[in-house]
C-alpha positions in Angstrom: -2.7 -22.9 82.1 -0.1 -22.2 84.8 -0.9 -18.5 84.6 -4.6 -19.3 85.2 -3.9 -21.5 88.2 -1.5 -18.9 89.7 -4.1 -16.1 89.2 -6.8 -18.3 90.9 -4.5 -19.0 93.8 -3.7 -15.4 94.1 -7.3 -14.4 94.3 -8.0 -17.1 96.8 -5.2 -15.9 99.1 -6.4 -12.3 98.8 -9.9 -13.4 99.6 -8.7 -15.3 102.7 -6.6 -12.4 103.9 -9.6 -10.0 103.5 -11.9 -12.5 105.2 -9.6 -13.1 108.1 -8.9 -9.4 108.6 -12.6 -8.6 108.4 -13.5 -11.4 110.7 -10.9 -10.3 113.3 -12.2 -6.8 113.1 -15.8 -8.0 113.5 -14.9 -10.1 116.5 -13.0 -7.3 118.0 -15.8 -4.8 117.5 -18.3 -7.1 119.1 -16.0 -7.7 122.0 -15.4 -4.0 122.4 -19.1 -3.4 122.4 -19.7 -6.0 125.0 -16.9 -4.6 127.2 -18.2 -1.1 126.7 -21.7 -2.1 127.7 -20.4 -4.3 130.6 -21.9 -7.5 129.4 -21.4 -10.8 131.1 -19.6 -13.9 129.8 -22.8 -15.6 128.6 -24.0 -12.6 126.6 -20.7 -11.9 125.1 -20.2 -15.5 124.2 -23.6 -15.6 122.4 -22.8 -12.4 120.4 -19.4 -13.8 119.4 -21.0 -17.1 118.5 -23.4 -15.3 116.1 -20.4 -13.6 114.5 -18.5 -16.8 114.1 -21.5 -18.6 112.5 -22.0 -15.7 110.1 -18.3 -15.8 109.1 -18.4 -19.6 108.6 -20.8 -19.0 105.8 -18.1 -17.2 103.8 -15.4 -19.9 103.8 -14.4 -23.4 104.7 -14.0 -25.2 108.0 -10.5 -23.9 108.7 -11.7 -20.3 108.8 -14.6 -21.3 111.0 -12.3 -23.1 113.5 -9.9 -20.1 113.4 -12.6 -17.6 114.3 -14.0 -20.0 117.0 -10.5 -20.1 118.7 -10.1 -16.3 118.4 -13.6 -15.8 119.9 -12.8 -18.2 122.8 -9.5 -16.3 123.4 -11.3 -12.9 123.5 -13.9 -14.3 125.9 -11.2 -15.6 128.2 -9.1 -12.4 128.1 -11.9 -9.8 128.6 -14.8 -11.6 130.4 -13.2 -14.2 132.8 -11.4 -13.5 136.0 -8.7 -12.3 136.2 -9.7 -9.8 133.5 -7.1 -9.0 130.9 -5.3 -12.2 131.5 -5.2 -15.5 129.5 -5.3 -17.4 132.8 -8.7 -18.6 133.9 -9.1 -19.0 137.6 -12.6 -20.4 137.9 -13.4 -23.9 136.5 -16.9 -22.7 135.6 -15.5 -20.1 133.3 -13.1 -22.7 131.8 -16.1 -24.9 131.1 -18.0 -22.0 129.5 -15.1 -21.3 127.2 -14.8 -25.0 126.2 -18.6 -25.1 125.6 -18.3 -22.0 123.4 -15.5 -23.4 121.4 -17.2 -26.8 120.9 -20.6 -25.2 120.2 -19.2 -22.8 117.7 -17.3 -25.5 115.8 -20.3 -27.8 115.8 -22.7 -25.2 114.7 -20.4 -23.9 111.9 -19.9 -27.5 110.8 -23.6 -28.2 110.7 -24.3 -24.9 108.9 -21.7 -25.6 106.3 -23.1 -29.1 105.8 -26.6 -27.7 105.3 -25.1 -25.2 102.9 -23.4 -28.0 101.0 -26.6 -30.0 100.8 -28.5 -26.9 99.6 -25.9 -26.3 97.0 -26.1 -29.8 95.8 -29.9 -29.6 95.7 -29.7 -26.3 93.9 -27.4 -27.8 91.3 -29.7 -30.8 90.9 -32.7 -28.5 90.6 -30.9 -26.6 87.9 -30.2 -29.8 86.1 -33.9 -30.7 86.4 -34.7 -27.3 84.9 -32.4 -28.1 81.9 -34.2 -31.3 80.9 -36.8 -31.4 78.2 -38.9 -33.9 80.2 -41.8 -32.5 82.3 -41.0 -33.1 85.9 -43.7 -32.6 88.6 -43.6 -33.5 92.2 -46.8 -33.7 94.2 -47.5 -34.6 97.8 -49.7 -37.4 99.0 -52.8 -35.2 98.4 -51.8 -34.6 94.8 -50.9 -31.0 95.5 -48.0 -29.8 93.2 -44.8 -29.0 95.1 -42.4 -28.8 92.2 -42.9 -27.6 88.7 -39.9 -27.5 86.3 -39.2 -25.2 83.4 -40.3 -27.8 80.8 -43.7 -28.0 82.5 -44.0 -24.2 82.3 -43.2 -24.3 78.6 -45.6 -27.2 77.8 -48.6 -26.4 79.9 -48.3 -22.6 80.0 -48.5 -22.1 83.8 -45.5 -20.6 85.7 -43.9 -22.3 88.7 -45.5 -19.8 91.0 -49.0 -20.4 89.5 -48.7 -24.2 89.5 -47.3 -24.9 93.0 -50.0 -25.4 95.5 -52.6 -26.5 92.9 -54.3 -29.9 92.6 -52.7 -31.4 89.5 -55.9 -33.2 88.2 -57.9 -29.9 88.5 -55.1 -27.8 86.9 -54.5 -30.1 84.0 -58.0 -31.6 83.6 -56.4 -35.0 83.4 -58.2 -37.8 81.5 -57.1 -41.3 82.7 -57.2 -44.6 80.9 -58.8 -46.2 84.0 -61.0 -44.8 86.7 -59.0 -42.6 89.0 -59.6 -44.7 92.1 -58.7 -47.9 90.4 -55.5 -46.4 89.0 -54.6 -44.9 92.4 -54.9 -48.4 94.0 -52.7 -49.9 91.4 -50.1 -47.1 91.9 -50.0 -47.5 95.7 -49.8 -51.3 95.4 -47.0 -51.4 92.8 -45.2 -48.1 93.8 -45.1 -47.1 90.1 -47.3 -46.6 87.1 -46.8 -45.9 83.4 -49.4 -45.0 80.8 -50.8 -42.4 78.6 -52.9 -39.4 79.8 -54.7 -36.6 78.1 -53.9 -33.1 79.6 -55.3 -29.7 78.9 -53.0 -26.8 78.4 -53.6 -23.3 79.6 -54.9 -22.2 76.2 -57.4 -25.1 76.2 -55.7 -27.4 73.7 -55.6 -31.1 74.4 -52.3 -33.0 74.4 -51.3 -36.6 74.9 -48.5 -37.4 77.2 -46.8 -40.6 78.3 -46.6 -40.4 82.1 -44.4 -42.2 84.6 -45.2 -42.1 88.3 -42.8 -43.1 91.1 -44.0 -43.3 94.7 -41.9 -42.1 97.6 -42.7 -43.6 101.0 -41.6 -42.7 104.5 -39.9 -45.0 107.0 -43.3 -46.5 108.0 -44.1 -47.3 104.3 -46.8 -44.6 104.0 -47.1 -42.6 100.8 -45.2 -39.4 101.1 -44.8 -37.9 97.6 -45.0 -38.7 93.9 -42.5 -38.0 91.2 -44.2 -37.6 87.9 -42.4 -37.3 84.5 -44.3 -36.6 81.3 -43.4 -36.5 77.6 -45.5 -34.9 75.0 -46.3 -37.5 72.3 -49.2 -35.6 70.6 -47.4 -35.1 67.3 -46.2 -38.7 67.3 -49.7 -40.0 67.9 -51.0 -37.9 65.1 -48.3 -39.1 62.8 -49.1 -42.7 63.8 -52.8 -42.1 63.2 -52.1 -40.7 59.7 -49.8 -43.6 59.0 -52.3 -46.1 60.2 -55.0 -44.5 58.1 -52.8 -44.5 55.1 -51.9 -48.1 55.6 -55.5 -49.0 56.1 -56.4 -47.2 52.9 -53.7 -49.0 51.0 -54.7 -52.3 52.6 -58.3 -51.7 51.7 -57.3 -51.0 48.1 -55.1 -54.1 48.0 -58.0 -56.2 49.2 -60.3 -54.7 46.5 -57.7 -55.5 43.8 -57.2 -59.0 45.0 -60.8 -59.6 45.9 -59.7 -60.7 49.4 -61.3 -59.7 52.7 -60.2 -60.3 56.2 -62.2 -61.2 59.3 -61.8 -61.9 63.0 -64.0 -64.3 64.9 -64.1 -64.5 68.7 -65.5 -67.9 69.6 -66.3 -67.1 73.2 -68.3 -63.9 72.6 -69.5 -64.9 69.1 -68.4 -61.5 67.7 -67.4 -61.3 64.1 -65.3 -58.5 62.6 -65.1 -57.8 58.9 -63.0 -55.6 56.7 -64.7 -53.4 54.1 -63.9 -55.8 51.3 -65.5 -58.7 53.3 -68.7 -56.7 53.5 -68.4 -56.1 49.7 -67.9 -59.8 49.0 -71.0 -60.8 51.0 -72.8 -57.7 49.7 -74.0 -56.5 53.1 -74.2 -52.9 54.3 -71.3 -51.7 56.4 -73.8 -50.7 59.2 -74.9 -54.4 59.6 -73.3 -56.2 62.5 -71.9 -59.5 61.0 -72.5 -62.8 62.7 -72.3 -66.5 61.7 -76.0 -66.7 61.0 -75.8 -63.8 58.6 -73.0 -65.7 56.7 -75.1 -68.9 56.8 -78.0 -67.2 55.0 -75.7 -66.5 52.1 -74.2 -70.1 51.8 -75.4 -72.2 48.9 -77.9 -74.8 50.1 -75.9 -77.7 48.8 -72.8 -76.4 50.7 -74.6 -75.9 54.1 -73.6 -79.4 55.5 -69.9 -78.8 54.8 -70.2 -75.2 56.2 -71.9 -76.4 59.4 -69.3 -79.1 59.9 -66.4 -76.7 59.6 -68.0 -74.2 62.0 -68.6 -77.0 64.5 -65.0 -78.1 64.3 -63.8 -74.5 64.7 -65.8 -74.1 67.8 -64.2 -77.3 69.1 -60.5 -77.7 69.1 -59.6 -77.0 65.5 -56.4 -74.9 65.2 -57.1 -73.7 61.7 -59.5 -74.4 58.8 -59.7 -74.2 55.1 -62.9 -74.4 53.2 -64.3 -73.6 49.7 -68.0 -73.1 49.3 -70.5 -71.1 47.3 -72.7 -68.1 48.0 -76.2 -67.8 46.7 -77.6 -64.2 46.4 -81.3 -63.3 46.3 -81.1 -62.5 42.6 -79.7 -66.0 41.8 -76.1 -65.0 41.4 -73.5 -67.5 42.7 -70.0 -66.7 44.1 -67.3 -69.1 44.9 -65.3 -68.4 48.1 -62.1 -69.8 49.6 -62.0 -69.2 53.3 -58.9 -69.8 55.4 -58.5 -69.1 59.2 -56.1 -69.8 62.0 -56.3 -69.6 65.7 -55.1 -66.3 67.1 -55.6 -67.3 70.8 -55.3 -70.9 72.1 -56.8 -70.1 75.5 -59.9 -72.3 76.1 -61.8 -69.4 77.6 -60.9 -66.9 74.9 -60.5 -68.6 71.6 -60.4 -66.5 68.5 -59.7 -66.8 64.8 -58.3 -64.5 62.2 -58.5 -65.3 58.5 -59.1 -64.2 54.9 -62.0 -64.5 52.6 -61.1 -64.8 48.9 -63.6 -64.4 46.0 -62.4 -67.0 43.6 -65.4 -66.8 41.3 -63.3 -65.5 38.4 -60.8 -68.3 38.9 -63.6 -70.9 39.0 -65.1 -69.5 35.8 -61.7 -69.6 34.1 -61.2 -73.2 35.2 -64.6 -74.1 33.8 -63.8 -72.4 30.5 -60.5 -74.2 30.4 -62.2 -77.5 31.0 -64.8 -76.7 28.3 -62.0 -75.7 25.9 -60.1 -78.9 26.7 -63.2 -80.9 26.2 -63.9 -79.2 22.8 -60.2 -79.8 21.8 -60.5 -83.4 22.7 -63.7 -83.7 20.7 -62.2 -82.0 17.7 -59.1 -84.2 18.1 -61.4 -87.3 18.2 -63.3 -86.1 15.2 -60.1 -85.3 13.3 -58.7 -88.7 14.2 -61.9 -90.3 13.3 -61.9 -88.5 9.9 -58.3 -89.6 9.2 -59.2 -93.1 10.3 -62.3 -93.1 8.1 -60.3 -91.9 5.1 -57.7 -94.5 5.8 -60.3 -97.2 6.1 -62.1 -96.0 3.0 -58.8 -96.0 1.2 -57.7 -99.5 2.5 -61.1 -101.1 2.0 -61.8 -99.3 -1.3 -58.8 -100.9 -3.0 -60.0 -104.5 -2.6 -63.6 -103.5 -3.3 -62.4 -101.8 -6.5 -60.4 -104.9 -7.4 -63.5 -107.1 -6.7 -65.6 -104.9 -9.0 -62.9 -105.0 -11.7 -62.6 -108.7 -11.4 -66.4 -109.2 -11.5 -66.7 -107.1 -14.6 -63.9 -109.1 -16.2 -65.6 -112.3 -15.1 -68.8 -111.2 -16.8 -67.0 -110.5 -20.0 -65.4 -114.0 -20.0 -68.8 -115.5 -19.3 -70.4 -113.7 -22.3 -67.8 -115.1 -24.6 -68.6 -118.1 -26.7 -67.4 -120.4 -25.5 -66.8 -119.0 -22.0 -63.2 -119.1 -20.9 -63.4 -121.0 -17.7 -59.8 -120.7 -16.8 -60.0 -116.9 -16.9 -63.3 -117.0 -15.0 -61.7 -119.1 -12.3 -58.8 -116.6 -12.0 -61.2 -113.7 -11.7 -63.2 -115.5 -9.0 -60.0 -116.4 -7.1 -58.9 -112.8 -7.3 -62.2 -111.6 -6.0 -61.9 -114.1 -3.1 -58.4 -112.8 -2.3 -59.6 -109.2 -2.3 -62.6 -110.0 -0.1 -60.3 -111.7 2.4 -58.0 -108.7 2.2 -60.9 -106.4 3.0 -61.9 -108.6 5.9 -58.3 -108.5 7.2 -58.4 -104.7 7.1 -61.6 -104.7 9.1 -60.0 -107.0 11.7 -57.0 -104.8 11.9 -59.2 -101.7 12.5 -61.0 -103.6 15.3 -57.6 -104.5 16.8 -56.5 -100.9 16.6 -59.6 -99.8 18.4 -58.9 -102.3 21.2 -55.3 -101.1 21.5 -53.8 -104.5 20.5 -50.1 -104.5 19.6 -49.1 -104.8 15.9 -49.3 -108.4 14.6 -46.1 -109.5 12.9 -46.4 -112.5 10.6 -44.0 -114.2 8.1 -44.9 -113.3 4.5 -43.4 -113.9 1.1 -42.2 -110.6 -0.2 -42.8 -111.7 -3.8 -46.4 -112.5 -3.1 -46.9 -109.2 -1.4 -45.4 -107.3 -4.4 -47.3 -109.5 -6.9 -50.6 -109.0 -5.1 -50.0 -105.2 -4.9 -49.3 -105.1 -8.6 -52.2 -107.4 -9.4 -54.6 -105.2 -7.4 -54.0 -102.4 -9.9 -54.1 -104.5 -13.1 -56.7 -106.3 -15.0 -57.3 -110.0 -14.4 -56.2 -110.6 -17.9 -52.7 -109.3 -17.3 -52.2 -110.3 -13.7 -50.3 -113.5 -14.6 -48.3 -112.2 -17.5 -45.1 -110.4 -18.2 -43.7 -110.5 -14.6 -40.6 -112.2 -13.5 -38.2 -112.1 -10.6 -34.5 -111.7 -10.9 -34.0 -113.4 -7.6 -36.3 -116.4 -8.3 -39.9 -117.4 -9.0 -43.0 -115.9 -7.6 -43.2 -118.7 -5.0 -39.8 -118.1 -3.5 -39.3 -119.8 -0.1 -37.6 -116.7 1.3 -39.8 -114.9 3.8 -39.6 -112.0 6.2 -41.7 -110.7 9.1 -43.7 -107.5 8.5 -46.6 -105.9 10.3 -49.6 -104.6 8.4 -48.2 -101.0 8.2 -45.1 -102.2 6.4 -47.1 -104.4 4.1 -49.2 -101.3 3.2 -46.0 -99.4 2.6 -44.8 -102.1 0.1 -48.1 -102.0 -1.7 -48.0 -98.2 -1.9 -44.7 -98.4 -3.7 -46.2 -100.6 -6.3 -49.4 -98.5 -6.7 -50.3 -96.1 -9.5 -49.8 -93.3 -10.3 -46.2 -93.9 -9.1 -45.8 -96.9 -11.5 -47.5 -95.2 -14.4 -45.1 -92.3 -14.3 -42.2 -94.7 -14.9 -41.4 -95.4 -18.6 -42.8 -98.9 -19.6 -39.4 -100.3 -20.4 -37.7 -99.4 -17.1 -40.3 -99.9 -14.4 -38.3 -101.5 -11.6 -39.2 -101.7 -7.9 -36.5 -102.7 -5.4 -37.7 -103.5 -1.8 -35.2 -104.4 1.0 -35.9 -107.9 2.3 -35.2 -108.2 6.1 -34.8 -111.9 5.6 -32.1 -111.6 2.9 -28.9 -109.6 2.6 -30.0 -108.4 -1.0 -33.1 -106.9 -2.4 -35.7 -108.5 -4.5 -36.1 -106.7 -7.8 -39.1 -106.9 -10.1 -39.3 -105.5 -13.6 -42.4 -104.9 -15.6 -42.2 -105.1 -19.3 
């Protein structure tokens, strides 16, 4: 690093030595020429001033000041009186020398400043050439004054070919607004940004995003325009492809879900439909949709509801949700579910966006489900009715069978000579009991149909067991061979049972269960809720 710095300083000093030596030689040569040709002070001063200015272009201010002082000394020594003397006798000559010195220093300073500005501008221009953005400068008449390298690459025209041309004619610009309107906006705001379509040299169209900045003079008048452009053609094509792909997927999704979309501008009355919405309403895509077209498809019975929703939407409704039917010319019916919400709340520009769902399949499924449920309920009722009928037939059949049996026995006792009135009385009494039992069963069935709670009543367990056994025995044997180990048939011990429990007790005493038990060991034990022990009956 130090070696590099030393080498640079060495080169700098050598350059200065060479410059100063050459400058002194040049000033001496010009002075000699002026002396040889016997020129006056003014002419010699002008010639030396030119040399000093030229030398100032080669180095810094110090060198320029040094050459200015040397030039003033040469003028005073060779062209002022006394000649060949550093003493100046005339004030006029002294003023001329001071004027030369000041002028040379001022001019060299100004020249160097200009060179510095030019160098800065040149560096900035080089930076502008390095950028990938298209940079164009045009004057107030839209004539191109600057055209960078990126513009050459994109458009195909070189800098020499583009500068001096009208930009709109060269690029065949297509604007999003009329050119005059856009120019007024640009002059009013001082800037503009948007998309333009330009034509390249080979005739291809490109899309650029363009930014304009207006430069004004001190009076505020337009002076020049800085325009920067970026080529977005490929990006726009990619966005278009993506948009088309998304639209395709969206359309397929709408077809699968049987859902269409729509837009409705209340102010203009315009209606926009997706392809699936056209398919749902079964209109051709070339037809311009409107509310009246929709109304023609609405089922007549649903028209009042439809008109009411439309009137509310045209008023101040923020959103709406409606289900209605469509009636097609061939008699087919569709069920629709339409939802919409306000996309713009401005009174002068109200609009809705929404979705149209074909729920015909769902409605049919619901109807089938309701029908299936109805059939299931009907089958359940029939099954329950069958079970109830069987139960009623079973319950009523027992006392009826007992009545028939008792009646037959009664007839036999009547046919005997002489008739056994005691047995006949027992048969008739038994028939009466069985008739009352059948009537009680009917009453319980009616109570069951009314949903009445179970009726609990105190009963004598021995009586229930005896009646259950007697209902399956002949009247002749109903009062024989039975005894209770806990007491007589008319025990005063009672318990509360509902009819279902009474039926269970009778079922325990009913054949064929009893008949399967050996005659000598037929014993039934029933727990008595009223007692801590059971009541045991043995049939012998």
